[in-house]
C-alpha positions as CSV (number, residue, x, y, z in Angstrom):
1,M,0.0,0.0,0.0
2,E,1.3,3.4,-1.0
3,N,2.1,5.8,1.8
4,L,0.7,9.1,0.6
5,D,2.7,11.1,3.2
6,K,5.9,10.2,1.5
7,P,7.1,11.6,-1.9
8,F,6.8,9.3,-4.9
9,W,10.5,8.4,-5.1
10,K,10.2,6.9,-1.6
11,N,7.1,5.0,-2.4
12,K,7.9,3.6,-5.8
13,T,10.7,1.7,-7.5
14,L,12.2,3.3,-10.6
15,S,10.2,1.0,-12.8
16,Q,6.9,1.9,-11.1
17,M,7.2,5.6,-11.7
18,S,5.1,7.4,-14.3
19,S,7.0,9.1,-17.1
20,E,6.3,12.4,-15.5
21,E,7.7,11.2,-12.2
22,W,10.7,9.7,-14.0
23,E,11.5,12.9,-15.8
24,S,11.1,15.0,-12.7
25,L,14.0,13.0,-11.1
26,C,16.4,14.8,-13.5
27,D,18.0,17.7,-11.6
28,G,19.1,19.5,-14.7
29,C,22.8,19.3,-14.0
30,G,23.9,18.4,-17.5
31,R,26.5,15.9,-16.2
32,C,25.1,13.1,-18.2
33,C,26.0,15.1,-21.3
34,L,29.7,14.9,-20.5
35,H,31.8,12.5,-22.5
36,K,33.1,9.6,-20.4
37,L,36.0,7.2,-20.7
38,E,36.0,3.7,-19.3
39,D,39.0,1.8,-18.1
40,E,38.5,-1.5,-19.8
41,D,40.4,-3.4,-17.1
42,S,38.8,-2.0,-14.0
43,G,35.4,-0.8,-15.5
44,K,35.9,2.6,-13.8
45,I,34.2,5.5,-15.5
46,Y,36.1,8.8,-15.9
47,F,34.2,12.0,-16.7
48,T,35.6,14.7,-18.8
49,D,34.8,18.4,-19.1
50,V,33.8,17.9,-22.7
51,A,30.1,18.0,-23.3
52,C,27.9,17.2,-26.3
53,H,27.8,20.2,-28.6
54,Y,24.0,20.3,-28.4
55,L,24.1,20.9,-24.6
56,D,22.8,24.4,-23.8
57,E,25.4,25.1,-21.1
58,E,23.5,27.9,-19.5
59,E,20.2,25.9,-19.1
60,C,22.0,22.5,-18.8
61,S,19.5,21.0,-21.2
62,C,19.3,19.6,-24.7
63,P,17.2,21.4,-27.3
64,H,16.6,18.0,-28.9
65,Y,15.9,16.0,-25.8
66,E,12.8,14.2,-27.0
67,D,14.5,12.9,-30.2
68,R,18.1,13.2,-29.1
69,Q,19.1,9.8,-30.5
70,K,18.3,11.1,-33.9
71,Y,21.0,13.7,-33.5
72,V,23.4,11.7,-31.3
73,P,22.8,8.0,-31.8
74,D,24.9,7.0,-28.7
75,C,23.3,9.6,-26.4
76,L,22.3,8.1,-23.1
77,S,18.7,7.1,-22.7
78,I,18.3,6.2,-19.1
79,K,15.9,3.4,-18.3
80,P,14.7,2.0,-15.0
81,D,16.2,-1.5,-15.8
82,W,19.8,-0.2,-16.4
83,G,21.2,-2.1,-13.5
84,K,25.0,-1.7,-13.3
85,K,25.0,0.8,-16.2
86,F,23.8,3.4,-13.7
87,N,27.6,3.8,-13.0
88,W,27.7,5.8,-16.2
89,L,25.9,8.5,-14.4
90,P,27.5,10.8,-11.8
91,S,27.2,9.8,-8.1
92,T,25.0,12.8,-7.6
93,C,22.4,11.7,-10.2
94,A,18.9,11.0,-8.7
95,Y,18.5,7.9,-10.9
96,R,21.7,6.4,-9.7
97,L,21.1,7.5,-6.1
98,L,17.7,5.9,-6.0
99,Y,19.0,2.7,-7.7
100,E,21.6,2.5,-5.0
101,G,19.0,3.0,-2.3
102,K,20.3,6.4,-1.3
103,E,18.5,9.7,-0.5
104,L,18.2,12.7,-2.8
105,P,20.5,15.6,-1.8
106,I,19.1,18.8,-0.3
107,W,20.0,20.8,-3.4
108,H,17.9,18.5,-5.7
109,P,14.9,20.5,-7.1
110,L,12.4,17.9,-5.8
111,I,13.7,18.6,-2.3
112,S,14.6,22.3,-2.5
113,G,11.6,23.3,-4.6
114,D,13.9,25.4,-6.8
115,K,15.2,24.4,-10.2
116,K,18.2,26.8,-9.7
117,S,19.4,25.0,-6.6
118,V,21.5,22.5,-8.7
119,H,23.4,25.5,-10.1
120,L,23.6,27.3,-6.7
121,A,25.1,24.2,-5.2
122,G,27.8,24.0,-7.9
123,I,26.6,20.6,-9.1
124,S,25.7,21.6,-12.7
125,V,28.2,21.9,-15.6
126,R,27.3,25.5,-16.2
127,G,30.4,27.4,-17.2
128,R,32.7,24.4,-16.9
129,T,32.8,22.6,-20.2
130,Y,34.2,22.4,-23.7
131,R,32.1,21.4,-26.7
132,D,32.9,18.1,-28.3
133,N,33.2,19.7,-31.7
134,E,36.1,21.7,-30.2
135,V,38.1,18.8,-28.7
136,S,39.5,15.9,-30.6
137,K,38.4,12.5,-29.4
138,D,42.0,11.5,-29.2
139,L,42.6,14.2,-26.6
140,L,39.6,13.4,-24.3
141,F,42.0,11.8,-21.8
142,E,43.5,15.2,-21.3
143,H,40.1,16.5,-20.2
144,V,39.4,14.0,-17.3
145,I,38.0,15.9,-14.4
146,N,37.7,15.2,-10.6
147,W,34.7,17.4,-9.9
148,V,32.4,14.7,-11.1
149,D,32.6,11.0,-10.1
């Protein structure tokens, strides 16, 4: 039985959420739009400060979000059944946090009630990235960052 005193993310599994609830989990940080490198031996994911050239860095959103795979075929399409692939998302991501059984942080818009809180907390990529059409794929390793894990 659903506890109506608790927010939906505490009452439902990821796969039980409506599409509206699912989408509201996105905090708008833009970190999922960063290019990542994977160590094939360890499986560790390294984030870079190189973002998809479609990312609107000010808004931390994609103008082609609904049909983004048409523009970028390997763009992430996060699904509730991702399992271990959630490690491709930053440790601050609500999808990953909930998958791992953790709480949403106080700066998350669903907690703070303010969409700007992700920027004010310094979580978003706003003002911190290069566009992928400005950086050679061969040089991505030079852009590995430590402000996202």
